[in-house]
C-alpha positions in Angstrom: 0.0 0.0 0.0 1.3 3.5 -0.8 2.3 5.3 2.3 0.5 8.5 3.2 3.7 10.5 2.9 4.0 9.4 -0.7 0.5 10.4 -1.7 0.2 13.3 -4.0 -2.7 15.2 -5.5 -3.4 15.5 -9.2 -2.3 19.2 -9.0 1.2 18.1 -7.9 1.5 15.8 -11.0 0.3 18.0 -13.8 1.1 20.9 -16.0 -2.2 22.8 -16.0 -2.3 23.2 -19.8 -2.7 27.0 -19.9 -3.7 27.8 -23.5 -4.4 24.2 -24.3 -7.5 23.4 -22.2 -9.3 20.5 -23.7 -6.6 19.9 -26.3 -7.0 16.1 -25.7 -10.7 16.0 -25.3 -12.2 13.0 -27.0 -8.7 11.3 -27.4 -7.9 7.9 -25.9 -4.3 7.6 -24.5 -2.5 4.4 -23.5 0.5 4.9 -21.3 2.9 2.1 -20.1 4.8 2.4 -16.8 1.9 4.4 -15.5 1.8 3.2 -11.8 4.1 6.0 -10.7 6.8 8.5 -11.7 6.9 9.8 -15.2 4.1 7.5 -16.4 1.8 8.6 -13.6 2.5 12.3 -14.4 1.8 11.7 -18.1 -1.6 10.1 -17.5 -2.6 12.8 -15.0 -1.5 15.5 -17.5 -3.4 13.9 -20.3 -6.6 13.5 -18.2 -6.3 17.1 -17.0 -6.2 18.1 -20.6 -9.3 16.1 -21.5 -8.1 12.6 -22.6 -9.5 9.3 -21.5 -6.6 7.2 -20.3 -5.5 3.6 -19.9 -2.8 3.3 -17.3 -0.7 0.2 -18.0 1.9 -1.3 -15.6 3.3 -4.7 -14.8 3.2 -3.6 -11.1 5.9 -6.0 -10.0 9.7 -6.6 -10.2 10.8 -7.5 -13.7 14.5 -7.8 -13.2 17.0 -8.6 -10.4 19.2 -5.8 -11.8 17.0 -3.0 -10.5 18.1 -1.5 -7.2 14.9 0.3 -6.3 11.5 -1.0 -5.3 9.3 -1.8 -8.3 5.9 -0.2 -8.8 3.1 -2.1 -7.2 -0.6 -2.7 -7.7 -1.2 -0.2 -4.9 0.8 2.4 -6.9 -1.4 1.7 -9.9 -4.5 2.1 -7.6 -3.1 5.4 -6.4 -2.7 6.6 -10.0 -6.4 5.6 -10.4 -7.4 7.7 -7.4 -5.7 10.7 -8.9 -7.5 10.2 -12.2 -10.8 9.7 -10.4 -10.1 13.0 -8.6 -9.9 14.7 -12.0 -13.1 13.0 -13.1 -11.5 11.3 -16.1 -12.7 8.2 -17.8 -9.8 5.8 -17.2 -8.9 2.2 -16.7 -5.9 0.5 -15.0 -4.4 -2.6 -16.8 -1.7 -4.9 -15.7 0.4 -6.1 -18.6 4.0 -7.2 -19.4 5.4 -5.1 -22.2 7.9 -7.9 -22.9 5.0 -10.1 -24.1 3.6 -8.9 -27.4 0.6 -11.3 -27.2 -0.4 -9.7 -23.9 -0.2 -6.3 -25.5 -2.2 -7.3 -28.6 -4.9 -8.7 -26.3 -4.8 -5.4 -24.3 -5.2 -3.4 -27.5 -8.3 -5.4 -28.4 -9.7 -4.8 -24.8 -9.0 -1.1 -25.1 -10.7 -0.9 -28.5 -13.8 -2.6 -26.9 -13.8 -0.5 -23.8 -12.9 2.9 -25.2 -13.7 2.6 -28.9 -10.1 3.2 -30.2 -6.7 4.5 -29.4 -5.3 7.9 -30.4 -2.2 8.2 -28.3 0.4 5.7 -27.1 3.3 6.5 -24.8 5.7 3.6 -24.4 7.1 4.9 -21.1 7.8 1.6 -19.2 11.4 0.6 -18.7 14.0 -0.3 -16.2 17.3 1.2 -15.2 20.5 -0.4 -14.1 23.1 1.3 -12.1 26.0 -0.7 -13.5 28.4 0.2 -16.2 28.2 -1.9 -19.4 31.5 -3.5 -18.4 30.1 -4.6 -15.0 26.9 -6.1 -16.4 26.4 -9.8 -16.6 24.7 -11.1 -19.8 21.4 -11.7 -17.9 21.4 -8.0 -16.8 22.0 -6.8 -20.3 19.3 -9.1 -21.6 16.8 -7.8 -19.0 17.5 -4.2 -20.1 17.1 -4.9 -23.8 14.0 -7.1 -23.3 12.3 -4.4 -21.2 13.5 -1.1 -22.7 14.0 -2.0 -26.4 11.8 -5.0 -27.1 9.1 -3.8 -24.7 8.9 -0.4 -26.4 8.9 -2.1 -29.8 6.2 -4.5 -28.7 4.0 -1.6 -27.4 4.3 0.2 -30.7 3.7 -3.0 -32.8 0.6 -3.9 -30.7 -1.0 -0.5 -30.8 0.1 1.1 -34.1 -2.7 -0.6 -36.1 -5.2 1.0 -33.8 -3.6 4.4 -34.2 -3.7 4.0 -38.0 -7.4 3.0 -38.0 -8.1 6.3 -36.2 -6.1 8.3 -38.8 -2.8 8.7 -37.0 0.4 6.8 -36.6 1.1 6.3 -40.3 
């Protein structure tokens, strides 16, 4: 469970969109790595600017190389509370970006639930605090699988939906 000292309001996570109010109204955005940090800030900003959002995160440890605590389902729930506070239509989804079949199934689910996808932010990733020379092969493979393959999988799974809505070509 997220501790009270880590709770933040939507106002603390967002650029207020001066001059762009409603810019994203009617748009559906999918953001990976949305349980906390940059991903959370993105979905909150998008919602504050009118978008319906799908917050995606694996919400568990994906590699032994990471030296910080992973995002949790409680973090994803906290993101949801921020979105509810804005009054946005949103959905939280747990998915592994390393598994393209999961992402393709998620894309179909988002199409059914939201009617399409207009924006995709492939934000999820991991960071290692080791130099390339210190990394073991397994560490390197974890980083590539998450940060490169996971990003490519996200784009490959959702790009057809973007094209169907007139974007992403």
